[in-house]
MARTOR-597006 format. One record per residue: x, z, y of N, C-alpha, C, O, CB in turn; residue in three letters. Coordinates in steps of 0.05 Angstrom, whole numbers, plus 5000, padded with zeros to 4 digits. Atoms other than C-alpha are relative to their C-alpha. Glycine has a CB too. Layout:
<atoms>
XZYXZYXZYXZYXZYALA;...
</atoms>
This chain:
<atoms>
500050265014204620497884501049785020499949765042497249934989MET;498850194982208819927914498549744999497949634978502949954993THR;501550254999205219307938501949774993504349785000498849955028ALA;498450235007207718637912500649845025499149865045498649824979SER;499550174977211018137960497749825007497149775030502549834995PRO;502250174995205017677951497750155014496450045032498949884974ALA;502149844987200318237970500650065029498950055046499650274985GLY;499249954973204418408032499649755017498849765041502950095001LEU;500350254985204317678053497149955007496549855028501249764984ALA;502950044995196817648045499050185022497350105038498450054975ALA;500949814979196018268089501049915027499649955047501050284994ARG;498850074974200617988143499049735011499449675034503050004998ARG;500950274992197317298145498050045023496150185020498749854977ARG;501949974977193817228213497349884993497149694977501149875025PRO;502750105006186317118212499749715011501149645030497950185013PRO;500550274991183716408220498850015028497150185033498149854981SER;501150004973182416248293497149925001495649975020501649835019PRO;502850095001175715938271498950094973498849934954499849695004ARG;500849895025173016388216497649864988497249874964499450295002PRO;502450135011166615988209500749774981499149684966498349895022TYR;499250215018170715448174499950084971499649924953502849905007LEU;500049905028170915888112497449944987497249894963500650304999ALA;502650055012163515768103499549704996497549624984497850115018ALA;500550295002164315008108502349864986502549614988499649895027THR;497850125014170514888065499550024970499050244960502650125008THR;500550005029169614687992502649974985504349814992498149774993LEU;497950035018174714787938499449774981497149674981500650254984SER;500550225019175514247884497850084980496149914974502649934985ARG;502149915019171314667836497350005013495349925000500650274990ALA;502650004986165814757888499049725004496649675003500350155026GLU;500950274996165714017902498849884975496849744976502349825010SER;501150105025164613867829497350124995495549984986501950074977THR;502549875005159014377826497849895018495449905012500350305005GLU;501950114981155714047886498749744990496549684999501349965027THR;501050275007154813367852497249994989495649835000501949884980ALA;502850015010148513507811498050095020495749995020499750164975PRO;501949914980145413867869499349775019496949745026501250245016ARG;500550224983146213257913498249794986496549674998502649875010LEU;501650185015143312827858497150085001495349915004501049984971GLN;502749905000137113267855498749955027496449865029499950304993ALA;501150044974136113227930499549705005497549635017501950115022ILE;500450284997137012477929497549904985496049744995502549844991ASP;502350085016131812397874497450085014495649925017500150134972VAL;502549904986126612827911499649855026497449775033500250305005VAL;500350144975128112497977499249714995497549605010502750005016ARG;500850275006127511807945497049994992495649814999501649894977GLY;502849995008120812017915498250015024496149875025499550244981LEU;501749984976117912227982500249765017498249695031500750255016VAL;499850254985120511588014498149804988496849655003502849905001MET;501850195013116611187962497150085007495449915013500450004970VAL;502749914994110411617974499249935029496949865035499750304995LEU;500450064972111111508049499049725003497349665021502550055016MET;500850284998110410758038497149964995495849785005501749834982ALA;502850025005103510868010498450035026496549885031499150214979ILE;501549944976101111158076500349775020498449715034500950265013ASP;499650214980104210598117498749744992497949585009503049965004HIS;501750225009100910068074497150065006495649885014500449954969VAL;502749924994094510458083499349945029497149855035499550304994ARG;500550054971095210388159499349715004497449645017502550085017VAL;500550294996095609628155497649904983496649694988502549844993TYR;502450075016090109618102497450075015495349995007500050154973ALA;502449934985085409918154498450234988496250284997498349765003GLY;501449785013083510498109500250255018502350295032501150064972GLN;499949764984081711158144502050214989502750204965497350135003PRO;498049805009086711748141498650234985498650454995501550105024PRO;501249795016083112138086497049995000495749925020500850275011GLY;502950005003076012188059498749735005500049555015498750215018GLY;501749805012070412098046500250024969499450214957497249965008PRO;499850005030071811897973502650134991504550155007499849714990THR;497649885011076912227928502349815001504649905006499550104972ALA;497850205000080911587923501449985027503849985029499049734991GLY;498850034973081811517998501350275009503450275021497849925020ILE;498949744992082912268008502750044987504650115002498150234991PHE;497449955013088512317956502149795006504549845004499650034971PHE;498150214991091611657979501550105025503850065028498649735005THR;498849894976092812008045501550264993503750315002497950055021ARG;498949745004094112708018502750004986504550154994498150174983TRP;497550005015099712527970502449935018504750005013499949814976ILE;497950084982103612228028500850225019502850205034499249765015THR;499349774982103512898066502650134993503850265009497850204999HIS;497549875008109613108026502449875013504649995013500249994970PHE;497750164991114012578059501450135024503750195023499149725007ALA;498749914975115212838130501350284997503650325005498050015022ALA;498749745003116413578112502549994982504550114989498050204987PRO;497750015017121113408055502349855014504649935012499349864973ALA;498050154986124812888097501450175020503950175022498749755013PHE;498849834979125813378154501550244988503750304997497750115018CYS;498849775013127413978109502749934987504750064991498150124979PHE;497550085014132613608068502049875019504449855012499449814978PHE;498150084980135613308131501650245009504050225013498549885024ALA;498549764994137414028148501850084977504150164982498050235005GLY;498349945023140014158077502449814999504649894994498449994974THR;497850195000144013518080502050055022504450015018498949725004GLY;498149934979147013738146501850234992504250234997498550085026ALA;498349785010149314388114502149914981504449984983498250214987PHE;498250105021152414038055502149815013504549825004498549854978LEU;498050174986155713518101502050165015504350095017498549805018HIS;498249824986158614078142502150124982504450154989498550215015GLY;498149895020161714388080502149804992504449864989498550114975ARG;498150215008164813728062502049945023504349895018498549744993LYS;498350054977167513618133502050235004504350195011498449965025LEU;498349774996170314328136500550065029502450205036502649964987GLY;499549964971169514328212497249995013495949795014501849775011ASP;502649984987163314568249499849825024497749705030499450295007VAL;500050174976165314198312499549714993498049575006502650035016ALA;500450285010165613538273497149974991495949764997501949944977ALA;502850025008158813688243498249995024496249835024499250244982LEU;501650004976155913828312500149735013498049635022501150225020SER;499850274988158513168339498549804984497149624995503049915002ARG;501550195017155712798279497050035004495649825007500750064970TYR;502849964997148813108287499149915028496949795031499350294997LEU;500750094973148812978362499849695002497949585012502050115021LEU;500050294999150712248354497849884984496549694993502749904990GLY;502150115017146012118297497250065011495449885010500150124971ARG;502649934989140212478331499349815023497149715025500050285010GLY;500550184977140912068395499549714991497849575002502350005020LEU;500550275011141311428354497249984988495949774992502149944978LEU;502650015012134911598317497849985023495949835020499450254983LEU;501950014978131211718383500049715011497849605017500850205023VAL;499850284990133711038408498649804981497249634990502949925004LEU;501350185019131510698344497050025000495649824998501150064972LEU;502949964999124610998348498749855023496649735021499350305002GLU;501150124976123610728418500449705001499249565018501250135025LEU;499450294999126210028403499449874973497349754970503049965007THR;500350155026127109768331497550084985496049914976502550064983VAL;502249915016121810198298497349935015495449865002500150314995ILE;502450084985116710078354499449704995497149634991500350065030ARG;500550285004117709328346499149944972497549764967502649845006GLU;500750045027117109378271497050064996495649924981501650184981ALA;502849935003110309718277498249805014496049745004499550285012TRP;501850154983107509258330500449705000498549545004500250095028THR;499350294997111108578330499149905027498349675030498649844977PHE;500550094973110008548405501850155019503150355012497050045008ASN;498349884979113508738470498350145021499250175044501849805013LEU;501949894981107509068503500650305005499050474998497149964990ASP;499249724995111209708524498250135021498050375022502950015009TYR;501649894979106509788583497650154989496550335003499149795019ALA;502449885011100809998537500550184976498850344968498149794993HIS;499649835024104110328477502950064994504449874989498649884976TYR;497449905010110310738463499450274986497750424996502250035023VAL;500749755015110311308412502550154992504750044990498449934975GLN;498049835011114411898390499150084972497650284969500650255018GLY;500949955028113611888314502150174986503650314998499549744986ASN;498449815016117312228257503049965005504550165006499449964971VAL;497150044996124111898270500850115028503050215032500749704998ILE;499649884974123512098343500650304998502550405009497649955019TRP;499749715001122612828326502450084983503750284989497550134989VAL;497649945016128012818272502549975017504350135015500249814976LEU;497750034983132812558324500450235019502650335021499749745017GLY;499849774982131313108374500650264985502050434995497550035017TRP;499349765016131613628319503050004993504250214993498350004974CYS;497150015005138613388301501650065024503750195023500849724989MET;498649934976140613438373500050305004502150425011498749865025VAL;500249714999138214158373501850134979503150344984497150104997ALA;498349895022141714288306503049985007504550144997499449854974MET;497150024993148314048336500950255015503350305016500449755018SER;499249744987148214708376499650234980501250414980498350045025ALA;500649785018145115148322502150034978502550264968497349964987LEU;498249985023150414988269502450175006503950244987501049724993VAL;497849814995155415428305499350284992501050464992500749995030PHE;500849745012151316018279500349994970500649774958497050065009LEU;499950005029151516238207497549874989495549855002500350294990SER;502250135013147115878158497650194997495350105000500849894972ALA;502249815003143016508146498550035027496150045027501150274991ARG;501349974974141716588221498449765007496149785017502250055022THR;501550254995139715858228497450004984495349924994501849754994VAL;502449995017134915938169497950195011495550125011500850074972GLY;501949814989131816558199498749905026496349935030501450275006VAL;501150124975131016218267497949794993495849785006502349875017VAL;501950215009127615638231497450124991495250024998501249844979GLY;502549885011122616088195498450135023496050125023500750214979LEU;501449884978121016468259498549785016496249825024502050155019VAL;501350224985119515808295497649904985495549864997502049775004ILE;502250105016115115568238497650195001495350115005500849954971VAL;502249815003111016198231499050125026496950255027500950234982PHE;500949914974110616368305499349775019499149815043502150185014ALA;500450254984109115658329497750025019497749905041499749774982GLN;502349994982102315828358500550145026498850125045497750154985GLN;499449884974105616228413500349795022499949855046502650164998LEU;499750214980106815558447497349905010497249735027501549774988LEU;502650054989099315518458499350195023497450155038497950014979ARG;500649804980099616128504500149895029498449985045501950234997LEU;500050094972101615758568497449875009496649905032502249795004PRO;502550124992095015378566498050225008496250175024498949844976GLU;501849784994091516058569501150175024499550255041499650184976THR;498949814981096316468612500549875027500350015048502650114989LEU;499450124974098115958666497449925014495349885001501749754996LEU;502350104985093315758721499649714993501449574984500550045031SER;500550285006089915088711501949815014502849615002497149935007PRO;498250184985094214778765502850014989504249804986500050075030ALA;497349975011100715058737500249874972502249744966500850304998ALA;499950125026099014838667499949705002501349564987497650104982PHE;500250294996097014138690502749895008503449675000497849935020ALA;497450094990103714078726502149994978503949824979500950175023ALA;498049985021107614268664499049904973500449934952501050284997THR;501250085026103013978610501749814984501949844960497349875005LYS;498350175016107713408590502250144985502850074962501349795019PRO;498049845014113013918573498950134975500150124954501250215019LEU;501249865024108314308527499149794980499049854956497650175009TRP;500750215020106013658496502449914984502249874960498849755015GLN;497650075014113113468479500950224981501850174959502349945020LEU;499149775016114514168453498250054976499150114954500350245017LEU;501849915021108214298413497349864999496349804977499650295002TYR;502850085000101514038435499549714992497549654980498950035028LEU;500450285006102613288426498049875017497049985037499349974971GLY;502050154984097912758452501349795018503849765018498350185016GLY;499050214983098612198503500950125027499550275040497949795004LYS;498949924974103012318564499949765019501249565013502950114998ILE;500150234982101211858623502749945012504250125019497950055022PRO;497550094988107011448650499349845026498949605024501749824981LEU;500850134975105311288723497149965002495550074987501549745002GLY;502850054995098811028749498949744988496649664993499550005030ASP;500850265010098610368712498650004973498149794961502449824998GLY;501449985026095310628649501950024976501050064953498349774996GLY;498149975022101810658608500150294992499750475008502849895008ALA;499849725009102811268565502050014977502749814965497350104990SER;498349955023107511568514498550184981497850414988502850145010PHE;501649855020104011808451501850174983503550074968498449814982ALA;498449815015107212438422498550054974496650214973500550265016VAL;501249955026105312408348501250244987499750414976500349754982ILE;498649775011110512898324501450155023503450055034502149914979TYR;498849844980112113448374502450154988502850174964498050205012ALA;497549875008118713838372499650244981501050274962501550095024PHE;500749765016115614478343497549934984495649824996499650265018VAL;498249835015114914638286502349864986503749994970498450164981PRO;498150155017119514088260502850095003504350084983499849715006TRP;497349894998125814388288500350254983502450304971500750085030ILE;500049775019123915018249500349914972501750044956497550165003GLY;499850105027123114608186502949914994504049974973498149764995VAL;497250095005130014288194501950234999503850234983500849805022MET;498249775000133314948211499750164974501650264963499450185024ALA;500549865025130015268150501449854977502449974958497050034994ALA;498650165020132714688108503050045001504350054980499449715004GLY;497149944998139714828135500650264987502650294972500850005030TYR;499649745013139115558114499749984970501150124955498150205012GLY;500450045028136515328047502549904986503049964963497649814995PHE;497550115011143014958036501950224990503350194970501449835020GLY;498349785009146615628031499150134974500650264961500150215022ALA;501049885025142115827972500749834976500249904953497050025002LEU;499450185022144615237931502750044987503549884970499749725010LEU;497549935012151215557914499750144973497550174964501750175019GLY;500149875025153015907850499849814977500349574980497750204999GLY;500250165024151915657780497449835001495649885017500050174974THR;502450175001146915117762497550174993495450125004500449784979ALA;502349845008142415637729499050175023496650205027500750184976GLU;500749844976142516087791498549835020496549915032502450135012GLN;501250194981140815487835497249934991495449945008501749755003ARG;502750075010135015277791498050235002495750195010500249904971ARG;501849774999132215977788499150055028496850115033501450254988ARG;500749964972132416057863498049805010496049875023502549995018ARG;501950214992128915387874497250054989495250025003501149734992CYS;502649955013123415547824498650245012496250225019500450044970VAL;501349764989122216247851499149955028496850035035502050234999HIS;500750044972122216037924497749805002495749855016502449895016LEU;502150214999118015407912497350114990495250055003500849774984GLY;502549895010112815767870498850225017496450245020500450104971LEU;500949794982112516357918498549885024496449975032502350185009ALA;501350144977110915887976497449884992495449905007501949795012LEU;502450125010105815517935497850204995495550175003500549834975THR;501949795006102416157912498950125026496550175028501250224982ALA;500949894974102216437983498149815014496149905025502450065018ALA;501850204989099015798007497350014987495250015000501249724998TYR;502550005015093715807952498450255007495950245010500549984970LEU;501449754995092016537966498850005028496450055032501950254997VAL;500949994972091516478042497949785005495849835016502449965019VAL;501950224995088215788044497450044984495249984994501349734993ALA;502449955016083515967987498250215012495850195011500850084972GLY;501649784988081316608022498549895025496249965029501950235009THR;501350114976079916218087497749824992495649835005502149855017ILE;502150195008075915688051497650154989495350084995501149804979VAL;502249855012071816188011498550175020496150225017501050174977LEU;501249834980070516618072498449835020496849945036502050165015ALA;501450174981067916018111497149964991496549894968501449725002HIS;502950045006060315988114499449704997500049555015498250125023ALA;500550285005058115328083498149885022496250015030498849964973PRO;501650144980055314818133499249734988500649624972501649975026GLN;500850265010051414178120502149795007503149785030497349925013PRO;498050214995056213588113502850094995504749934998499749915027GLY;497349915006062214018094501249844976499749774958500050304993ASP;498850145023067213658048500250194977499850434980502849905008PRO;499749835024068213917977502150225005503950195021500749844976PRO;498149784997071914577970502949924996504750015010499350234981LEU;497350095005078014237941501149855024503549885032500249824975LEU;499150154976078413768002500650205022502550165037497949805008PHE;499549804979077814378048502650154994504150205013497750195001GLN;497649865007083414728010502549835006504549945016500050084970LEU;497750184997088114128013500249875028502349775035500049794979LEU;500050134975086113868081501150175023499650255041497249915007GLY;498749834980091014258123500949845025501449605023502350164988GLN;499350134974092914108196502949904999504750054994499650195023GLN;497350124999098813628202501049965029503549975033499949734986LYS;499250054973098913508278499050215019496650205026499149725009TYR;497349945010102213978295499850134972497750244965501550185019PRO;500049915028104114178224499650304999501450455008502549924985ALA;500649715002100914858209501850134979503049994962497150054994SER;498549855021104215398167498949934973500549904954499850305005GLN;501150065026099415258111500749724991501249674967496950035000LEU;499250285007100914508113502850004990503449864970499749825025PHE;497250005008108314648108500450154973502150074957501850125021LEU;499849865026107515158052498949834977500049834955498550275002MET;501350175020102914678014501949774991501949704968497449885011MET;498350225007108114118017502850084992503949964973500149815024THR;497349935007114814458016500350184975502350164961501350155024LEU;499849835024113214967962500349834974502349874960497550164997GLY;499650175024112114447906502549835001503849784980497649824996PRO;497650174998117814017933502550154992504150054977500349905029THR;497649835008122914587927499950064971502050064957500050255017ILE;500249945028120214777859500749764982501549804959497250104993ALA;499450245016121214057836502949944997503749794979498649765013LEU;497150065000128714057850501350044972502849864964501450175020LEU;498749985027130814337781499249774981500949684966499250274988PRO;500750235016126813787747501449755009502349594992496949965000LEU;498750234990129813267792503050004993504249794989499749985030ALA;497149985008136813527774500449894972502649794966500950285002GLU;499850095027135413347702499049714996499149604974498550184981ARG;501250265002132212677717502049784993504249785004498649925026ALA;498350225009135212077682498349754996495849774996501550074974ARG;501550245006133311357668499749825025500849885046497350064990GLY;500250204979131310747710498550105025499350055047498649764989ARG;501649904977126111097753501750195017501750185041497450144990VAL;498349814985130911667771502249855015502949925037501350204980ALA;497950164986136311147787498949865025500249855045501249794981SER;501250134977131510767833499550205022500150155045497449874991MET;500549804980129411407868502650105013502650145038498450244988LEU;497549924989136611617876501149805020502249875041502150054978THR;499250214981138210947908498650025026499950015047499549734987THR;501549974975132711037959500850255015501050265039497049994995PHE;499449744988134511767971502750015013503250185030499850214979GLY;497350004988141711597987500249845026502049885042502049894981ARG;500050164975139911108043497250025013495949825018500749704994VAL;502849974991133411398070499449875027497349765031499350295003PRO;500550134974134211148142500049704998498349575011502150095020MET;500050295004135910438119497349924988496149724996502449924982PHE;502550055013129810458074497750015021496049845022499450214978TYR;502149974980125510708132499949775019497849655025500450275015TYR;499950224980127910178181499149744988498149575002502949985010LEU;500750255013126709628130497150004991495849784991501849964976LEU;502750015014120009848099497749945020495749825012499550264986HIS;502350044982115709828162499749705007497549605004500550165026ILE;500450294994117109098183499349844974497849654975502549885012PRO;500850135025116608898109497050034994495749844988501750114976LEU;502849955005109809228101498349855020496249745014499350305001ILE;501450144979107608928167499849704993497749574996501350045028HIS;500050295008109708228144498249954976496949744976502949914994ALA;501750045023106208318077497150015008495449874997500650224979LEU;502849984990099808518115499249735013496949655010499750235020ALA;500650264988100307868154499449794978497649624981502349915018MET;500450195022100907478089497350054986495849864980502250024979ILE;502649935012094907848059497749895018495849785008499750304997VAL;502150094981090807688122499849694999497649594999500750095028SER;500050305001092806948118498749904975497149714976502949895002LEU;501150085025091006898045497050054999495449894989501450134976VAL;502949925002084307258052498249855019495949795013499850305004ARG;501750114980081806948116500849735011499449615026499850205023THR;499050254990086006338130501550025026502449825037497849815003GLY;498549964975089206638192501150295001500150464986498249955025HIS;498949734997093307248213498450135022498450055045503049995008VAL;501849864982088507738246501650115024503750235021498550224986ASP;498749904976090307908318500350315000501950415015498449925025ALA;499849715002089108648301502850094991503750314998497950114981TRP;497449925010095908648267502249985021504450075017500849814977LEU;498150014978099308518334499150185023500450195044500449725010PHE;501149844978095008998376501350275003499950475000497150034997GLY;498549754999100409518384499950144973499250014953498950205022ASN;500149865026100810048329497150004991495350055007501150295003HIS;502849995009094510008285498650255007496150255010500049964970PRO;501349754992093210738302498849985028496850105034501950244998TRP;500850024972092610548375498349765005497149745027502550005018ALA;501450254996089309868366497050034994495549844997501149784984ALA;502849965006082710178345499449924971501249844956498249845019GLY;500750065027078810058280500449704994500349545012497150084995PRO;499650295007080109408242497549845003495349965003501049984971PRO;502450174997075408818251498350024975499250094953500849715005PRO;501950005023069308778206500949824978501749594983497149925010ALA;499250165023071008538137503049994995503949884975499149735004GLY;497150015004078508648146501050204979502850144964501450065026TYR;498949785016079409308107500549924971498849794958498150235001MET;499350065028082909248039498850224983498450454992503149994996TRP;500749795019080409607977502550144990504750044995498449884977ASN;497749855009084910117944501749854980504249894979499150274988LEU;498550165020086909637888502049825014504349815006498249844983GLY;498250174985089909147938502150175015504450095016498449825020LEU;498149824986093009717977502350084982504650054990498650255011LEU;497949915018096809977917501649764989504049804983498850164977TYR;498550245008098709267895502149935020504449875013498149774994ALA;498150064979102009127962502150215002504550155008498549965027ILE;498049785000105309807960502149954978504549984983498650284996PHE;498150045022108409647892501949765006504349775000498549944974ALA;498450234993110808967917502150085021504550015019498349775011VAL;498149924979114009287979502250174989504650124996498550165022ALA;497949835012117709817939501949844983504349884984498850234983VAL;498250175016120309297890501849835017504249805011498249824982ALA;498450164982122708857947502250165014504350055022498349855020LEU;498149844986126309437980502450084983504550164993498650255010LEU;498049885017130409627919502749855003504849985006499049984971TYR;497550145000135609067920501650045026503950105025499549704996VAL;498449954976137509127994500950295002503150345014498349945025PRO;499149724999137809887987502550044981504350204988497850194992CYS;497649995017142709807928502449885015504650005015499549844974VAL;497850134985146909327970501050185022503450215026499049735012TRP;499249834978146909798030501450254991503350355003497650065018TYR;498749765011148610407988502949944993504650114998498450104976GLY;497250065007154810057961501649945025504050025026500049754981ARG;498650054975156709808030500750265014502950295024498349825018LEU;499549744987156010508059502150164986503750304999497450165002LYS;498049855015160210798003502849895005504850045004499449994970ALA;497350124995165910318019500950045029503350025035499949704995ARG;499349974972165710468094499050275010497350295028498849775017HIS;501049734994164711218098500650095028499250265039501350204980ARG;499249914973168211298165498949825022499449885046503050025002THR;501050184980164610738201497350105011496350315003499649714989SER;502549934989158210748241497750004980495550104985499349805023LEU;502150015021154410618176499250284991497050324981501049854976LEU;500749725009154611378163497650115015496450315006502450185003ARG;502249904985149311468216497349904990495250004998500349925029PHE;502550125010144111038180499750044970497849964958499849695007ILE;
</atoms>
C-alpha cells in the first residue's frame, strides 16, 4: 500500500526541539472549551475571597479564632476554605496560563517574577495595611501572600516537568509533610538549634529571632505543605480537559472522594478519642482540624467540597455570580485593597463607639498585639455588618481594575 505525499511529509517532519510545548499549546477549539472552566474557577475563587474577608473583619473585631459558641466557631471555620482554595487554584491558574502562553520558559519567568513580587508586597504594603505603623523592629510576618510567593518561585522550576509529575510531587509533599518533623528528633539539640530557623521556614513555623534586640520574624504560613497544594493544583489543571461533562464528572468524583475520605478518617479519630471533661462538641472536634501547618485532614476538609463545587459554579448566573467572578478575576488586587479598608472601617467603628480610635488598632498586627482592651470586642451582628459594607465597597474598584487589566494584558498589571 503506497503512502500519500501528506503522510510521507508527516513522517519526515523533524520532532519539535521542545516537545513539552505540545502540552501547553491550545488550538482555537480548545481555547473556546476553556472559557467556561475559567469562569467556574473565577466564581469559586471570588467566593473564597469574600469568605476570607469575614475572618479579617473578625481579627479587628477582637473575636477569638473559633469557639466557644457555635456562632464564633463557624465564623472562623467557614473562612478556612480561603487559603487552600486560593493556593490550589493559583496552581491551576498557572497551568492554564502556561497553555495560553505556549511556552514553558515564559511561564517559568512569569511565576518567578510574580512570586518575588508577592514576597515583597507581604513584607511592605501588606504589613503596613495590617498595622498602620512602621514598627518593623517588633513585628514582621510571613503570612499567606508570603508563602504563595515562595511557592510560585518553586513552581517556576517545577513547571518544566509534566503536569502529572508536578501533581504527584504535590500530593507526596502534602501527605508526607510530617517527615519534616524528624530533624527535631534525629538531630542533636545543638544541631537542631543551629538550623531551627530553616525548619521553621520550611514547616514548623513560629517566631524566628532577628538579632539580639528582640525583633523577630513570625512565620504564620510555612513553605510546606502549601507548595504541595499549589503543585497539586497545577496537576489538577490537566484534569480539566475534554468535554464539559467529562470535566464536571471528574470534579464531582474527586471532590466527593476527598470529602468522604476526610469524614471517615476524622470521624474515626474523633470517635476513638476517650471523652475528657471540657471537650468541645463532637461536631467541633470533627471540623476543628489543624491549620498551622495545614494537616492532611484540614486540606481534605476544605479542598474536597471546593473541587466538588466547580460544576455548580460553571452554571452560576446572575448578579451574585457576576460579582464573585469580578472578585475572582482580580484576587490579588482585592487582597491588597481589602485589608487597609477593613482596618480603616475598624477605626471608624472604634471612633463611633467610644469617641476615639483605640490604640490597639495600631499595635502591630492584632494577632501580635495581644487581646483587645476590655469592652472593645464587637458582637457578631456588627462583625457581619462591617463585612457586608467592606465587600460592597470593594466591588466598584475591582470592576475598574478588571477592565484596566484586560486593556493592558502585557503590562506589569498582569502580576497583580
